[in-house]
ZANU-353667 format. One record per residue: x, y, z of N, C-alpha, C, O in turn. Coordinates in steps of 0.02 Angstrom, whole numbers, plus 50000, padded with zeros to 5 digits. Atoms other than C-alpha are relative to their C-alpha. Layout:
# residues N
XYZXYZXYZXYZ
...
This chain:
# residues 487
499544996349957489144876450732499755007250008499655010749959
500234993349987488584892450815500485003150051500615000350104
499544996649956489784904850894499705006850018499505010549973
500254993549979489214919650997500375001950065500444997850110
499674997849940490144929851125500684996950011500934996750067
499365003549992491784920951089500585004850012501085002950041
499454995249995492844936751084499975003650067499465006750084
499944996149939493404943951249500715002850003501155000649965
499354996949996494874954651299500524994850023500454991850076
499485004849983496424943751299500465003050053500715008550044
499584997649947497424945451459500734997949990501185000750022
499325002150013498964936551392500094998849925499624999249886
499845000850071499834933151227500464994049992500714991250041
499545005550014500854919651142500735001950011501164997650012
499334997949980502384930251182500184996950067500744994450077
499865002749933502224924651362500074992550000500494989750035
499975007350003501914906451319500674997549972500894992049989
499395002250034503504905851214500595004750015501025005949973
499524994949981504584918151309500724997849988501125001549960
499315002250006506174907751313500214999549927500765001849909
499845000650072506124903651126500085006949969500555008149931
500004993550031505744921551078500575004450026500865008349988
499444996249973507034929051195500664998249965501085002549954
499395002150034508374918751108500045002749929500585003149900
500014997350068507824926150941500095007549998500145010549944
499924992849996508024944051002500735001850010501124997850037
499334997449988509614954351002499975007650001499645010749959
499954992749996509994972151054499315003350003499205008749975
500674997249993508174974951098499564999449939498995001749939
500385000750062507614970450922499544994050006499774988550022
500455005749998506054959450917500204994749949500574996249902
499825005350047506194942650827499805001849928499245004349917
500164998550070506274944650638499654994249966499354995049913
500365005850026505604927050608499664996550058499994994450106
500385003849950504234919050712499934992849975499644991849922
500095006950022504334900050702499274998249991498864999650035
500705001750015502734893550622499704995650054499114996250070
500275004749950502564880050755499785003550064499465000350106
500234996549940502284893450889499275001849996498965003550047
500724998650007500544896450818499634993450007499764988749970
500365006349989499354883150884499644997649938499415001749897
500375002850056498564871450758499255001250009499005002150065
500734999349997496734873350715499684994450041499924988750040
500415005349970495484864150821499484997849948499415000849896
500475002850048494124853850737499455005049982499235005249924
500544995250013492814867550754500235005349950499865007149905
499734995050046493924880350667500094997249930499945000549881
499915003150065494354868250529499334999249963499295000449903
500665000750030492504864850499499755006749973499465007149919
500204993450023492174883550487500405002249939500135005149893
499584998150057493634886050369499774996349937499764999149883
500245003850058492984872250256499365002949973499245003049913
500624996850022491294880650252500165006649964499855008249914
499804993850033492144897150209500274998649930500135002349883
499755002050066493044888350065499424998849952499455000849894
500585001350042491354882649999499685006549977499485007249919
500314993650017490674900350005500425003649947500165006549900
499554996850049492204907049912499954996549932499934999849880
500065003650064492064893349780499355001749965499335002249904
500644998150030490234897849753500035006949968499715008249917
499944993150023490724916049728500565000849948500625006149917
499404999750043492274911949623499865002649929500245006849905
500114997450068491494914849450499945007649997500175010749949
500074992749999491044932649499500675003350014500825008649985
499334997349986492794935749570500415000349935500725005449920
499635000450064493564930249405499725005049950500105008449915
500324995450047492304940249304500215007250013500345010949967
499814993249983492724956249398500725001449981500885006849955
499294999150017494604953849376500105000749925500475005149902
499934999750073494454950549190499715006549972499985009449926
500304993850022493304965549169500485005950011500565010249968
499524994649985494574976949253500604999849953500855005049931
499455000750047495954970049142499815003249933500225006749903
500224997550065494944974648987499775007350002499665010449950
500244993049993494404991749056500465003850049500235006150101
499534996949954495974999349134499905007550006499735010949957
500034992849986495945016649214500595001950045500714998550095
499414998149961497475025549280499805003750064499215005450074
500124997349934497655033349453499605006450001499705010849959
500474994549989496325045749512499445000249948498995004449953
500535000350050495265041149361499664993249999499374991249949
500295006849998494655023949419499255000250012498994996650055
500714998949986492845029549409499584993849985499154992050026
500405005950015492135014149323500184994250045499744990450066
499785005349953493175002349431499695001250068499454996550100
500284998349935492595011449587499254998550002498994995750051
500725001150003490785010749533499834992649998499364990350031
500145007150006490864992349486500144996350065499724992450089
499825003549938491764986349643499585002350059499364998250100
500434997549946490804997649760499294997649993498964995950042
500685002550012489174992449678499934992750019499414990750045
500025007149981489594974149702499964999150075499584995050100
500025000349927489924976849887499335002150027499064999150074
500664997849978488314986449906499474994749987499034993550029
500475005450017487364972549818500054994250049499564990750061
499895005549953488114960349943499875001950072500044998250118
500214998249933487464969850093500465004650039500345005750098
499554995449966488894981650134499735007149995499425008949945
500164992950002488584999850178500595003549966501155003249991
499464997550043489595009250046499985007649997499455010549986
499934992850012490215027150040500585001149952501054997149949
499484998250048491275035449907500315006750021499975011150046
499664993949981492585048849937500195000050074499984995750113
499734999649932493465054150097499935007150026500155011949994
500034993549966493065068350215500595000750048500874995750072
499494998849950494345076450328500724999349975501174998750016
499315000450026495855075350212500385006450014500095011850016
499584994249988497305086850249499945005049942499935003049884
500134995050052497065103250156500585000649950500465001549891
499444999750045498825103550086500004994249950500134995249891
500055005950043498625085950018499445001049950499524999749890
500584999150044496905090049948500155005049944499935004049888
499864994950051497575105449857500444997149944500364998949886
499565003050051498915095049768499604995549954499674996049893
500375004650044497735081449705499455003649962499245001449908
500494996150038496445094549656500345003449940500085003249884
499654996550054497715104449555500234995249946500174996849886
499695004550049498515089449471499514995249968499604993349910
500445005350026497065077249450499265001550008498844997349991
500704998349986495455086349496499684994650044499124992550031
500225005749959495285073149632499915002050073500014997850118
500114997949932494905083549786499484995550034498954994150006
500475004349964494085072349916500024992849978499624988750001
499925006950024494635056449825499334996849981499114992150014
500665002650018492975053149736499984992649980499454989549983
500005007150019493525035849677500144995350059500114989250051
499905004349941493905029649854499344996650018498814999650013
500585003849978492705016249916500124997750072500644994750087
499975002449930492385012850101499364996150012498824998950018
500585004549993491234997850124500044996450066500574993750084
500005003049933490714991150294499414995350009498844996949992
500515004849978489774975950352500074999450075500574996850100
499995000649927489354977150537499644993650020499054992850008
500275006549980489114959850608499695000250069499395005250089
500315000649934488564953850779500325004850050499985007050096
499654995149958489864965050861500415004549955500565002849898
499604995450040490844980050802500714997449990500994997949936
499315002650004492524971950841500014992550010499554989650040
499444997250037493614963950787499815002149930499354999249899
500114997750068493654973450623500544997249955501144998649964
499555002750050494434964050479499915004149937499355004749910
500044995450057494854975750334500394997349942500984995449949
499675002050062495264970750156500125006349958499655009649936
499804993850034496224984750069500214998349929500534993249917
499835001550070496414985749880500075006349958499825011649976
499904994750050496934996449733499674997849935499534991949925
500315001750064496174997449559500305003949942500075003449886
499744995850054497265009549461500474996149955500874992049977
499565002950050498115004149302500615004449991500615010350008
499414996150017499845009549248499855004749943499445003249899
500034995650059499995024349133500464997249946500864992849959
499585002450056500805021648962500745000650019500895004450065
500095003350064501915015348885499814992750004499694989850057
500255006650021501474998548809499254999850003498915004850018
500725000950012499744991448785499755005649956499275009249972
500174994950050499675002748634500005007050030499605011350012
499884993549970500255017248742499385002950035499255008950032
500564997949958498705017848851500074996850069500554993250082
499995003149934498315012849029499954992449994499614989849950
500035007450002498594994349065500194997450069500545000750107
499905002749932498654982949218500654995950004500644990050021
499365003349996500504978949210500244998650070500724995050080
499835001449930500574979049400499484995650033499494994750094
500505004949977499094966949416499515002850052499244999150092
500484997249953498014979149513499284997849984498844998450027
500685002550016496504971949422499824994050043499234992450050
500145005849957496684956749538499835002050071499494998350107
500064998249929496694966349701499285000950022499074998050073
500694998749980494894972449706499584993750001499254992450052
500395006249998494084956049656500204995250056499774992050086
499785004349945495154946449781499725002750066499444998950106
500234997049937494724958649921499244999650007498984997850059
500735000549998492884959349876499794992850012499344991550052
500175007149991492824940349863500114997750071499684994350099
499855002049932493654937950032499525003450049499275000250096
500434996249954492614951650117499294997449998498984996350050
500705002350007490934945950048499934992950030499454991650066
500055006949976491274927650086500084999650075499724995950109
499905000149928491924931050261499405002950037499205000450089
500604997149969490434942150301499424994950000499044994550048
500525005150003489264928150244500114994750053499634992450084
499855005049948490144915850360499845002850069499544999350109
500164997049935490014927850508499255000050013499024998450067
500734999749994488154929950475499714993050009499294991950053
500285006749999487814911550445500144996450065499724992750090
499795003749941488764905250598499975004250064500205002050117
500094995749942488374919650715500675001550035500715001550096
499334998649974490224923950736500075007650009499885011349964
499924992749990490644941050811500505003049951500914999549922
499524996550042491564954050711499685003849943499105002649926
500234995950057491404966450567500514999449944501094997649955
499585000750060492114966650391499985006649961499445009249946
499944994150042492734981750293500374998249936500794993749935
499625000450062493334983250114500115007249977499645011049969
499844993150014494244999250065500435000549937500974997549933
499634998550061494795004949891500405006450011500115011750023
499564994249995496295016549902500245001849930500584997749899
499844998350069496535025949737500755001249987501135002550034
499384997150028498085029649634500634998150037501035002450055
499395002249967499435019049715500625001749958501165003049986
499424999050044500555021649564500215007349993500725008849961
499874992950009500515040749576500005003550067499485003750100
500004996249938501085050849727499545006149994499415008449938
499845001749931500535057949846499664993650024499174991449993
500265006549978500175042049947499315000650032499235003550086
500694999349976498305040649969499864995850062499454997850104
500125004049939498375026850100500195004050062499845003850112
499804995849943499325038550215499485005550013499285006650069
500494994649993498115052750181499344997550029499045000850071
500635002849975496605041650211500074997850073499604998750112
499905002049930497355034750372500015006150045499725006050099
499984993949960497715052350435499325003250007499185006750055
500694997349997495915057050395499544995550043498964997250051
500405004249955495315042750509499624994449966499224991149999
500375005150036494675030950374500094993150033499624989250037
499855006749974495515015950456499964999650077500134994450106
500065000249928495195020650637499524994450020498964994049994
500415005749979494515005150722500194993449968499964988249990
499795006350032495324992450605500454996150046500914998950076
499575004349960496074977750698500544996749959501124996549979
499525003250044496914968550554499825001649928499235001549909
500124998750071497124973050370500334994649958500874992149973
499735004750049497384961150224500065003649933499655007849915
499844996850064498134966150058500304994849955500654990249979
499685004650047498644956849901500245004049940500025009649928
499734996350057499624961549746500144995249943500704995049917
499905004550056499364948549612500404993950020500354991450076
499615006049987500564933949598500604999849954500645003549905
499405000950041502234928349528500234992950003499854988550023
499765007050004503324912849507500044996550067499954990450070
499935003149934503574909949694499655004150053499535010150045
500264996649941502804914049861500514999250055500774993750066
499565000449943503894918250009499765004950053499475010150038
500184995349947503624926150177500585004750012501145003649989
499504994949987504564941250239500234999850072499864997550117
499774998849932505624944650390499575005550031499335010049997
500334994649964504774955150522500495005750010501105004850007
499574994249988505414972550554499755006249966499185006449942
500164993650031505424990150486500375000749935500984999749932
499704999250066505734993350302499495002649952498945004649971
500454997450051504944998550139500124996349935500654993449924
499955003750063504614991249969500385003849946500705000749903
499804995950058505165005749860500495005650019500515010749984
499534995149974506495015449958499625005650035499035006850023
500274993949969506205030550068499955005449946500415006249906
500104994950053505505044649961499765006550032499325006550075
500264993349987505285063349983499895003249932500365004149893
500174997050065504375071149835499775007250009499395008750056
500174992949993504195089749807499865003149931500155001149881
500134996050059503485101749679500355006750008500295010050059
499654993650002504545116849633499685004349945499775002949886
500354995650047503515130649552500415006449991500455010550037
499614994150014504615143749470499575005249964499245003649914
500424994650027503755160449433500465005649976500835008550016
499594994650028504585172949317499585005549970499055007349996
500354994650034504045186449196500034998849925500574998149897
500025001650071503475183349019500205006049957500165011749979
499834994950049504055193048867500044996649932500124990549927
499915002750067504115190848679500744998349989501185001850014
499315002350010505665181548621500465005249971501065005249986
499574994850031506285196448520500195005450050500635009450037
499844995249947506295206848681500104996250066499844998150118
499925004549943506855193248799500305003550061500195001350117
499694996549943507835205648906499485003050047499645005050103
500534997249958506155211748972499704994750047499304996350091
500315005449961505745194749048500484997050051501064998850056
499615004249953506335182849183499784992849986499224991050003
500195006550028506355165149112499974994550053500484992850084
500085005449951505655151649225500324993549976500534989450016
499675005950026506335138249109500755000350014501064995150026
499304999349980508075145149141500094997950073500574994550090
499965001849929507735143449327499974992450009500344989550048
500075007349995507175125349304500634996549975500864991750005
499405003150028508675121049195500595000750048500974996050058
499464998949952509875128749320499904995550062500384992750089
500175004349942508985119349461500214992849986500534989650028
499845006950017509175102649372500754998949990501024993750007
499275000550008510985106049326500354999750067500824995850076
499704999949934511405109849507499874993450037500294991150076
500145006549970510555093749562500494994849973500744990650010
499515004550029511685084349441500685001050034501054996150046
499374998749964513165092749526499984997150071500494994650095
500075002649932512505087549696500094992450003500314989750053
499945007450000512475069149644500704997750019500784992850055
499315001849987514375068649651500155000250075500604996650099
499864998949929514305074049833499454996850044499374998750102
500535003649963512875062449885500204992750009500514989749966
499855007049986513025045449965499694995649946499194997349916
500255004350054512785030849844499304997250013498984994649967
500675002449985511165026349933499465004449969498885002449967
500514995350024510295041349855499854999149926500304997649886
500234999650069509285041849695499625006649992499215008350035
500344993650011508705058549623499674999849931499994998349881
500385000550062507345059249490499565006249992499255008550040
500384993850012506515074349410499624999649935499794995949889
500374999150062505235078849279499735007149998499475009650048
500334993550009504695095649210499294998549980499164996049925
500705002050010502825093749223499565005549970499035004149943
500384994550030502235111049169500495005149973500965007250007
499584994950031503035123249049499635002949940499105000449921
500314997150058502645134248901500104995749938500464990849940
499975004050061502445127848723500255004049940500305001349885
499794995850056503065142448617500735002250010500885005550059
499294998349991504955144548590500135007550001500625009750031
499864992950005504795163048554499665004150055499595010250050
500304996649943503935167048720500374998050063500474992150076
499655001449938504875168548884499504996950050498974999750062
500445003449952504125156249010499955003850065500465005650095
500084996849934503385164449164499804995050054499704996950112
500165005149950502955147849249500244993249976500064991049922
499785006850013503815130949253499974996150066500174998650119
500045004349940503485116649375500464994049991500464990749938
499585006049998504755103149419499764995650056499694997850113
500175005149950504225087349509500644996150014500914992749970
499365003249984505755080649600499924995250058499614996750109
500005005149947505975064749703500724998850023501184998149984
499395002649969507375060749823499834993150028499334992350063
500095006749973507535042249862500624997950037501184999450017
499445002849962508615033849993499884992550008499374990450034
500085007349998508895015149981500134997150069500004991250081
499845002349932509435013950164499395001050045499185006750055
500584999249956507955010450281500135004550061499675007450089
499824995749943508905019650418500165007149979500425011050019
499784993650027509125034950308499485005550000499525010049958
500524994950002507595045350352500275006950017500095011849984
499704993549984508605059150435500435002649943500435008649928
499584998150058509825059150289499575002449942499755007149907
500464998050054508365060250168499745007150013499705011149966
500244993449983507695075450259500545005349987500415010749962
499444995450012509415083650253500095001349925500215006949903
499924999350072509525080150066499455004549971499575008549926
500564995850023507815088050040500135007350015499975011749974
499834993149983508415103650129500525002849952500505008749934
499504997850049509915104450013499685001649932499855006649900
500344998850064508795102849860499595006450003499575010249954
500394993849992507665116649927500465006049993500285011049961
499534994450003509185127849946500235001149928500305006849905
499834999550071509695124049767499445003549961499585007849918
500564996950035507955128849707499965007550013499855011449967
500014992849985508005145449797500585003649966500505009349943
499434996950034509735148849726499885000749925500055005849895
500154999750072509165144649548499505005549985499555008949934
500494994650010507685156349567500325006850006500205011349966
499664993549990508765170349634500455001749941500475007549919
499534998750055510045168349495499665002049936499975005149893
500364998650062508705169949360499435005050011499005005949968
500494994749984507645183449445499294997250000498815000549979
500655003249991506225171149479499824999750073500235001250117
500215002049933505225166849632499864992449997499714989849943
500145007249999504995148649686499564998350059499685000550116
500425002949947503615140149785500184992650006500244989149956
499785006849987504115123649865499464996450040499264998750093
500515003949965502845110349914500234992750004500254989249954
499855007049990503405093749988499344996350010499004997150060
500685002750003501885083449946499954992550012499394989950020
500055007249993502345065149967500584997350041501164999150029
499495003149958503275055150099499864992550003499324990450022
500045007349995503595036450087500554997850049501144998250034
499535001749948504395030250246499944992550017499614988849981
500025007049981504635013650336499334997950028498985001950061
500585003049970503205002350382500214993950041500794992050041
499865005949959503074987350499499784993749964499214993349940
500165006750023503144969550436499904995650062500324995750107
500195003549939502304957950562500184992649996499954989049952
499765006950000503144941450605499464994950014499454989749983
500535004749984501634933150683499514999149943499284993649930
500455000650058500544937150533500344996249944500014992349909
499645003850052501894930550415500014992550017499954988449972
500015007149980501984914350516499324996949988499274991349965
500685002550011500094912450510499874999249926499584994249905
500105000650072500064915950324500364993949973500104990449929
499605005550026501424902950297499664993350012499734988749972
500395006149989500334889550376499514998849943499454993349917
500525000850050498974892950249500265000249928499944997549883
499695000650066500124895650100500184992649987500084990149932
499855007150007500704877750131499364995949995499364990649963
500645003550004498884872350152499695000549930499444995549904
500354998850063498254879949990500465000449939500234999149883
499564998750056499794883249883500314993849970500294988449999
499645005450034500744872449760500704999650030501075004650029
499355000649966502304865649849500595002549959501045005749986
499434998150041503464868749702500045007649989500545010149963
499994992750007502994887249703500135003650066500065009750071
499884997249933503414889849887500755000350013501094995250010
499294999149986505114897049928500115001350074499735005150105
499844998949930505884896350101500475006050008500655007850065
499604993949996506954911450059499585005650030498995006250014
500364994749966506464926350166500085006649963500635008449942
499984993450029506014943150092500175005250053500125003950113
499854994549954506534959750168499355003250025498865003449988
500614996849974505284968650280499825006349962500265010349945
500224994050035504244981750193499355002850026499165008450008
500664997649980502584983150282499504998649946499684998049887
500505001850050500954979350195499815005949956499535004849902
500164994150040500754997350132500655003249977501115004150017
499384997450028502065004950017500215006650030500795008650024
499844993349975501975021950104500195000150073500385005350099
499755000449932502385015950280499505001750053499374997750098
500414997449946501175026150384499434995250021499374993950081
500555004449978499665014250382500244993850038499954992050089
499785006349969500654998550426500345001250067500414996550106
499754998349933501455007550574499425000750048499494999450108
500564998449957499735011950641499484994650009499094994850057
500425005849988498764995850617500284994049963500524994649907
499675005950029499354978150585499664997649936499064998249928
500255002750062499164970450415500534995749967501094995249991
499535004250036499974958950289499804999649927499214999649909
500115001450070500174956950103500034992549988500544989350003
500065007350007499614939350057500224998049930500035001049880
499685002150063500554929949922499804992749984500004988250022
500175006850018499814914549835500594996349968501084999549949
499475004150031500884900149768499694996049943499344991149955
500285003250060500434894949590500574997149959500995000949932
499455003350034501584882249509500005001649926499485002449895
499934999050071502264885349335499895007149976499865008249915
500084993050021502024904249336500655002449968501175002050000
499384997950033503274911249210500295006350032499935010450061
499654994049977504564924249259499935005449946500185004549891
500084994550048504064940549174500185006550035500215006850096
499834993549971504534958649198499405003150033498845002550007
500544996149970503504968949317499825005949957500235008249916
500224994250039502504983249242500054998649925500265002949886
499955001950071502414973949076499344997349975498904995450014
500605003050030501084968048954499944992750021499394990350035
500015007149983501584950148995499754998950072499394994150086
500245000549930501294953149181499255001150004498914997750042
500724998950002499574960049143499634993949973499114991949999
500335005650033499144945449030499944993950046499484989950039
500045005649952499514932949170499355000150039499104994950059
500584999549957498014939549265499374996949970498924995050007
500605002950031496754933049138500134992849977499724989949941
499855006950016497604916149120499684995350052499424997650102
500265004949952497054900149207500375000650066500075000050119
499624999249939498464902849331499795006350038499745006250099
500244993949969497884920549364499334998950036499235001550091
500665001349969496114914449399500084995750063499734996850112
499865004149941496794901249519500285004350056500115003450115
499694995749949497824914549608499485004250036499545005350096
500544996149969496274925149638499674996150057499594998750112
500395003949953495364911249728500454997650057500244997550115
499545002249947496884904549821500145005650049500155004550110
499864994349956497274921849889499415001550045499505002650105
500604998749959495484924549947499934994850055499734996450111
500055005349949495534907750038500535000850054500384999750113
499474998949950497194911550124499805005850045499865005350107
500214994349959496554928550180499424998250045499415000150104
500585002049960494904921150238500194995550057499934996350113
499785004649947495764907350336500365003850055500255002550114
499654996049950496904919850422499535004350040499585004850101
500494995849965495464931450463499614995950051499484998150107
500395004349955494494917150538500404998350062500134998850118
499595001749943495934911750650500065006050048500025005250109
499914994149958496194929550713499365001950036499395004250093
500644998549968494344932150749499854995050055499604996950108
500175005249951494164915650841500524999350056500384996250107
499485000649950495794917350938500225006950023500715009649996
499824993349977495844933951033500705000450028501015005850028
499315000049975497504928751110500495001149942500995004649951
499584998950058498274928150936499955007249976500455010349958
500094993050019497524945050894500395004550047500735009250024
499634996049952498254952251054500754999349990501135004150002
499295001250013499944944551011500245004549943500795007349948
499824995750056499974953850845500025007450023500475011150002
500014993149976499514970150933500615001450044500905006850042
499404999149959500924967451058500625000649955501065004749969
499434999450046502144964750914500025007049969500565009849961
500024993250027501564981250839500335004950048500745009050028
499724995449950501984990351001500764999150006501135004050013
499285001349995503694981851010500395003149942500915006149953
499654997250058504174986950833499965007649999500435010949978
500044992749994503525004650860500555002650046500905007350029
499504997749952504625006551013500714999249973501135003749981
499345001150028506124998950926500155005049944500695007849940
499924995450055505865009750772500145007150023500555010649994
499884993449972505775025650876500705000550029501045005650020
499345000049968507345020950972500565000349949501065003649960
499475000450050508345017350814499935005249945500345005349899
500094994950051507685031850711499734997449935499805000849883
500295002850061506815020550585499315002949986499075002949929
500614996250007505185029650616500055006050047500495006350090
500004994049958504785046350697499335000550037498844997750014
500624999749960503485050650831499395002449961498835000149974
500574997450037502405060250707499684994849954499144996049928
500295005450041502135043950610499494995950038499114992250007
500465004049960501145036450753499375004050013499395009350045
500644996549993499315041450749499764999650072499704994150100
500244999849930498695046950919499274998250004498984998150059
């Protein structure tokens, strides 16, 4: 089987073919939240033959995929310090013929200053951007992954992969390398990217920063995975988020130091921070129940008999309502006012830096329907749930999934025990037989979906049309704002 020149600009989409069905699923201008799986055409014989060949390539590469995941489990590194993981995964991609660069140019200066100050990570040195340019530049299939381990506690109070990020890189590398080999072997148009985004567990959101810096410009479809659990289910399409809307800010209180025996000569920044946090507690009573407020004093003095001249508070406002972005902004303004009042009352100055925003992303119905075909093809039936998850977008920070379509792929492995997230038990699942099966099953589902999208430009165009529909709906309903859409 040889394919060349198969991709051309699609003039129509499956929206038009199924207009009556889809119109009945819409209400109040809202696009369908569930695309019936049967609206996606079945594979033809040629596509099935190519997919079977792709499965063979993945199976041949499987021992290395498993080896990489187990290595990461035994060598965990927390966010912004994934140097060995970055080197290992980037080196593997380079060995497999990808052009690899490390770090990101063009990051926003305010963002760069925060990660430099807090983690000495200016320019994101652990980021990996690997590209395989095939017969044509487009379509670009991008496999996105994380490699950071959780910070303590547990696992003897060191970094550990309680969120199963050790599986993400090997799955993405396995899918990317195998898919690139198939494109080369069968002369299929398209390019393959694999991108490591650092420090998902620690704000500010690097995926947003990398997207704003242009790292993902040109991507047609992104694939993402996040380990596995007891069941696999698809999500409703729409606008939402995985972890609530978040506005995070640093409050730097600057006072005047003095010896404790002459404290009247100083202006205590710890007093300013304490007053700030006390006033936030007072604000909780007058805040809607959708809000969560979380704070940590991240920098302060260490001597009780010395008046602190600098204290930093890291404060997060969270809103559980996906439609609460305007309310979140208003709450942030109230917190800022409290900080200025606390500084004034204690004769301090305060610098305020809003450094992280987690907003709504787009969950794609057509991609979920396509994934569901292949979850049923590869997954264990008893691990497949027909319950629908809430829309969250494939990226936890919102911005990337608004600007280019993608999906988080979920394997179905029977008999997976129910364990707590962010736990030792969750980490240990990744090196079990079930964890190893999940790695390969996920790579095959992603590869099968990528193949269908590359070979069917009409399906690709359908996903792009859905993106535009949800963008317009989100803007109309205030679920996203114009500045979230990359020009």
